[in-house]
N, C-alpha and C positions, 0 to 999 in steps of 0.2 A: 563857292561855286566844288560838289563834288564832279569823280573820275566818272565817267558813264558805267555801270557795271552791266558788263558788255554778255556774262552769263542768264543776270535777268533777262537781256534783250533777246538772247538766242530762247532764253524759258518763252516769257512773253511772242515771243516771235511760232516758236512752235501749237504752243494751244490757239495762239490767231489764225496758222495757218491751219491749223489742223478744225476748228470753226469753219472757215469760208472753205474751203474743200467740203465739208460736209454739203454746206447750205448753197453751195453754187452748184454742187451735183443734181441738186435736189433739183435748184430752177433749170438747172442746164434739161434733166434726164422726162424729170415731170409733169412742168411747164412749157420748156421751152423743146422738150424732143422732139415734137413730131416737123414743126419748124426747122431744127436743125437735122435734120434726115432728108428736107426737102430741098432744106441750101446744099447742100454736100452734091445730094444727085445730081442738082442743074450744076454743082461745079464739077461732074462727073468724078468725086470721091468716093471710094469703096467706103463699106461702114464693114469696116473688119474686124483684127481686134481690139475693142474699145481699154484691154491692158494699156497697152504703152498708152497712152494717151494718159486712164488716171492715175497709172505713175509719175505722168511729166505736170501735165495740171498740178497733184499734190506736192509734187517737187514746186516749182514755181509759188505756188497759194501761199510754199512755206517761207521761203527765201523774199518774197514780195510785205508777209506779217515781219522778219527781222528787220528789214528795212522801215518800217514803218514804227515798228518797235523802237529800231533806232532814231526816229524824226523825233521822235517824242521825247526819250529820254536828251535828243539836243536841244530843243527849244523846250525840255521846264522850266531853266531856270531864266529864260526868259517868262511864259504865260503863266506860270505857275506846274503842277502837277494836280492833276484829275483829271474830270470827265471833260468838260470843255479842251484842254489841248489835248486828249486822246482823238475829239470831234477831227479836230484841225487838222492831227496825224493820219488819219483812216481814212478824209477827204481832201490829203495832200497825195496816197497811196490810190487814191481814185482816178483824181484830176489826171499823173500821171501815168498809171499803170492800167485804166481804164477805158476814162474815158477820152483822152486822143488818138490813142491804137483806135476806138471805133471807128473815129471823126473818122480822120488818112480810109478803115478799111469803107466803109460807105460810102465814100469819096470816090474810091476803085472801081465803084460799080462789086467789089468784092461780097461782099454779104445785105438780103438786103433791111431795108431804114427801119421798119418794122419789127424786127427781128432784136437790130441794135442797141434800137431805144426799146427795150422792153427788157434788155440784158445788161446794158445801162445801169436802166434804177435799179433793177434786182443788185447789181453789184455797189451799188453808190450802196446801198442798204447794208449789207453782207460788210463793203470794207470798216462802215462804219464801224458796225459791230463786234467784231470779228477787231477794231481798233482798239475799243473798249474796255472790251475781258482783257487784251492782250495787254494795253496798260495797264491795265489794275495790277498785277502780276511784276509789273516792275518797283523797284527797290533803287536808291544811290550805292554807289559803294559807300564800305565805311573809313572815312579819311582816315589814318593814322598820324597825320602832322595835326594840333593840337591848334582850334583856332584864340586868337589871340585875344581879341574880348572875354574869351574864357579862362584862360592862362593870367588875367590880369586880375581876374574879378576873383577867381583864384590866392591872387597873391596881397591883396587889398582887405579880406576877410578875414587871413590869417594873424 
């Protein structure tokens, strides 16, 4: 089992984060934009400068995607490399980062159920898609330690 390649974790996470940010922005501005405006108005929240919000969202998407790729790298030895494992990593990220917080927000009466169902469903697709792309960029770190089986095979053939 190789060591986690943290450079590739960050690369895959940043790429996955950019993908998630773009898709999440499209969903929440174009498809759910009016529902979000109505909800914020009902909470007496001004629609002020969206710049800080989008910067925060971008950073959160990148950090979340980096953690998703790290989960992929951590479970890869058990589940194997590939699509299935990247979907699992995306589902883990979605459950902890989206589903559970949205359940709490609805239970608190903070956001309307319909808005949270739409957003949670869209975020499921986004999280899994971003995980698939980000995980595809992950490769294990090269190990400098020789595999005993390889060393033994070389000595027996000489």
